[in-house]
C-alpha positions as CSV (number, residue, x, y, z in Angstrom):
1,M,-17.1,30.3,3.4
2,W,-16.2,26.8,4.5
3,S,-17.1,27.7,8.1
4,I,-20.6,28.7,7.0
5,L,-21.1,25.6,4.9
6,V,-20.0,23.3,7.8
7,I,-22.2,25.3,10.3
8,I,-25.2,24.9,8.1
9,L,-24.6,21.2,7.4
10,L,-24.0,20.3,11.1
11,S,-26.9,22.4,12.3
12,Y,-29.2,20.7,9.8
13,V,-28.0,17.2,10.9
14,I,-28.5,18.1,14.6
15,G,-32.0,19.5,13.8
16,S,-32.7,16.3,11.8
17,F,-32.3,14.1,14.9
18,P,-35.7,12.4,15.0
19,T,-36.3,12.6,18.7
20,S,-40.0,11.8,18.7
21,I,-39.6,8.9,16.3
22,I,-36.8,7.3,18.4
23,V,-38.7,7.8,21.6
24,G,-41.8,6.1,20.0
25,R,-39.7,3.2,18.8
26,I,-38.0,2.7,22.2
27,L,-41.0,3.0,24.4
28,K,-43.8,1.4,22.3
29,G,-42.2,0.0,19.2
30,I,-44.3,2.4,17.1
31,D,-43.8,5.0,14.4
32,I,-45.3,8.1,16.1
33,R,-46.2,9.5,12.7
34,E,-48.8,6.7,12.3
35,H,-50.6,7.6,15.5
36,G,-52.5,10.6,16.9
37,S,-52.2,13.6,14.6
38,G,-49.5,11.9,12.5
39,N,-47.0,14.6,13.4
40,A,-43.4,13.8,14.6
41,G,-43.4,16.4,17.3
42,G,-43.5,16.7,21.1
43,T,-47.3,17.5,21.2
44,N,-48.2,14.3,19.4
45,V,-45.8,12.3,21.7
46,F,-47.5,13.9,24.7
47,R,-50.9,12.9,23.3
48,V,-49.9,9.3,22.3
49,L,-47.2,8.3,24.9
50,G,-48.0,10.6,27.8
51,P,-46.7,13.7,29.6
52,G,-43.2,12.3,30.5
53,P,-42.1,11.4,27.0
54,G,-43.8,14.4,25.5
55,I,-42.0,16.9,27.7
56,F,-38.7,15.1,27.1
57,V,-39.2,15.4,23.3
58,M,-40.2,19.0,23.6
59,L,-37.1,19.9,25.7
60,F,-34.8,17.9,23.5
61,D,-36.1,19.5,20.3
62,G,-35.6,22.9,21.9
63,C,-32.0,21.9,22.8
64,K,-31.4,21.1,19.1
65,G,-32.2,24.7,18.2
66,F,-30.2,26.1,21.0
67,V,-27.1,24.0,20.4
68,A,-27.0,24.8,16.7
69,T,-27.6,28.5,17.2
70,Y,-25.4,29.1,20.2
71,W,-22.5,26.6,19.8
72,I,-22.4,25.2,16.3
73,S,-22.4,28.8,14.9
74,R,-19.1,29.4,16.6
75,I,-17.2,26.9,14.4
76,V,-14.3,28.6,12.7
77,I,-12.4,27.0,9.8
78,D,-11.7,30.1,7.7
79,S,-12.8,33.7,7.7
80,A,-16.6,34.1,7.4
81,P,-17.9,37.0,5.3
82,L,-21.0,37.4,7.6
83,D,-21.4,38.9,11.0
84,A,-21.8,36.6,14.0
85,G,-25.5,37.4,14.5
86,L,-26.4,36.4,11.0
87,I,-24.4,33.2,11.2
88,M,-26.3,32.3,14.4
89,I,-29.6,32.8,12.5
90,L,-28.4,30.6,9.6
91,A,-27.4,27.9,12.1
92,G,-30.8,28.1,13.9
93,V,-32.8,28.1,10.6
94,S,-30.8,25.1,9.4
95,A,-31.7,23.2,12.6
96,I,-35.4,24.1,12.2
97,L,-35.4,22.9,8.6
98,G,-33.7,19.7,9.7
99,H,-36.4,19.2,12.3
100,I,-39.2,19.8,9.7
101,W,-37.6,17.8,6.9
102,T,-35.4,15.3,8.7
103,I,-32.9,13.4,6.6
104,F,-33.2,10.4,9.0
105,A,-36.9,9.8,8.4
106,R,-37.6,10.4,4.8
107,F,-37.9,14.1,5.3
108,R,-41.1,13.8,7.4
109,G,-40.4,15.5,10.7
110,G,-42.2,17.9,13.1
111,K,-43.5,21.4,12.8
112,G,-40.4,23.2,14.0
113,V,-42.0,25.0,17.0
114,G,-39.8,23.5,19.7
115,T,-36.6,23.9,17.7
116,A,-37.5,27.5,16.9
117,A,-38.0,28.1,20.6
118,G,-34.5,26.8,21.3
119,M,-33.1,29.0,18.6
120,L,-34.9,32.1,20.0
121,A,-33.6,31.2,23.5
122,A,-30.0,31.6,22.1
123,L,-30.8,34.8,20.1
124,F,-33.3,36.8,22.2
125,P,-34.5,35.2,25.5
126,K,-36.7,38.2,26.3
127,A,-38.7,37.7,23.1
128,L,-39.0,34.0,23.9
129,L,-40.5,34.7,27.3
130,V,-43.2,36.9,25.6
131,C,-43.9,34.2,23.0
132,L,-44.2,31.5,25.7
133,A,-46.6,33.7,27.7
134,V,-48.7,34.1,24.5
135,F,-48.6,30.4,23.9
136,F,-49.8,29.4,27.4
137,V,-52.5,32.1,27.6
138,V,-53.9,31.1,24.2
139,L,-53.7,27.4,25.2
140,L,-55.5,28.1,28.4
141,V,-58.4,29.8,26.5
142,S,-58.6,27.6,23.4
143,R,-57.1,24.3,24.7
144,I,-55.7,23.8,21.2
145,V,-52.0,23.4,20.9
146,S,-51.8,24.3,17.2
147,V,-53.6,27.6,17.7
148,S,-51.3,28.4,20.6
149,S,-48.2,27.6,18.5
150,M,-49.3,29.8,15.6
151,A,-50.2,32.6,18.0
152,A,-46.8,32.4,19.6
153,A,-45.2,32.4,16.1
154,V,-47.1,35.6,15.1
155,A,-46.3,37.1,18.5
156,L,-42.5,37.0,17.6
157,P,-42.4,39.7,14.9
158,L,-44.9,41.8,16.8
159,T,-42.8,41.5,20.0
160,L,-39.6,42.5,18.2
161,T,-41.4,45.4,16.5
162,I,-42.5,46.7,19.9
163,F,-39.1,46.2,21.4
164,R,-37.4,47.9,18.5
165,Y,-39.7,50.9,17.7
166,S,-41.6,51.5,21.0
167,L,-39.1,50.4,23.7
168,H,-36.1,51.3,21.5
169,M,-34.3,48.1,22.4
170,P,-31.5,46.9,20.1
171,V,-32.8,44.3,17.6
172,Q,-30.6,43.2,14.8
173,N,-32.0,43.7,11.3
174,S,-31.3,40.0,10.4
175,L,-33.2,38.8,13.5
176,Y,-36.1,41.2,12.8
177,I,-36.4,40.0,9.2
178,F,-36.1,36.4,10.3
179,S,-39.0,36.8,12.8
180,F,-41.4,37.4,9.9
181,I,-40.0,34.4,7.9
182,A,-40.2,32.2,11.0
183,A,-43.8,33.1,11.7
184,A,-44.7,32.3,8.1
185,L,-42.9,29.0,8.2
186,I,-44.5,27.9,11.4
187,I,-48.0,28.7,10.0
188,Y,-47.1,26.8,6.8
189,T,-46.1,23.7,8.8
190,H,-49.5,23.9,10.5
191,R,-51.5,24.0,7.3
192,S,-53.2,20.6,8.1
193,N,-54.1,21.9,11.5
194,I,-55.7,25.0,9.9
195,K,-57.8,22.7,7.7
196,R,-59.0,20.8,10.7
197,L,-59.7,24.1,12.6
198,L,-61.9,25.2,9.7
199,N,-63.7,21.9,9.7
200,G,-64.1,21.9,13.5
201,T,-62.2,18.7,13.9
202,E,-58.9,19.9,15.5
203,N,-58.0,18.1,18.7
204,K,-58.4,19.9,22.0
205,I,-56.5,19.1,25.2
206,G,-58.5,16.9,27.5
207,K,-60.8,15.8,24.6
208,K,-60.4,12.3,23.2
209,K,-60.1,12.0,19.5
210,R,-62.9,10.1,17.9
């Protein structure tokens, strides 16, 4: 049990590392949450600070999810009553929650998409490739990152369903159940974007915000 508690705590702390906020402070001396969309994520850094810092934040946030899921989940202090796959999911989810509600910035973090992608890279890379393809196709058509992110999130449980029941690929029950929870969580973190979409005020790539 101590192993699981330590894994969850460390994964949360790693996920909480406020990459975008630190990058904003270093490069421009600003709180990224007070500019652009107000979100502490890679997309807003891309919009406010440019492609270089934005891509760096996205990759770093993805690494947080991967490190927690793939490495931190292997910590052994005592015997764990759960299987390795479920422990990896607990570690990844803890990192995502840390990213969304970071302890280092008054629990105001990002939307969890990048960290979730890193987690999925450690758990099921093939599913990640499908979700990334959905993300970029939707982005190409809509030019709206939030729509692309939510589409990719919804694509995860759909992809795993196809893999499991149509292609008969092995998909763990814990991962399959998590995929639905993850999709719901990502959509929840985009609730402000959904409101702007309904009002027709959501930002598009290449279009300056009024």
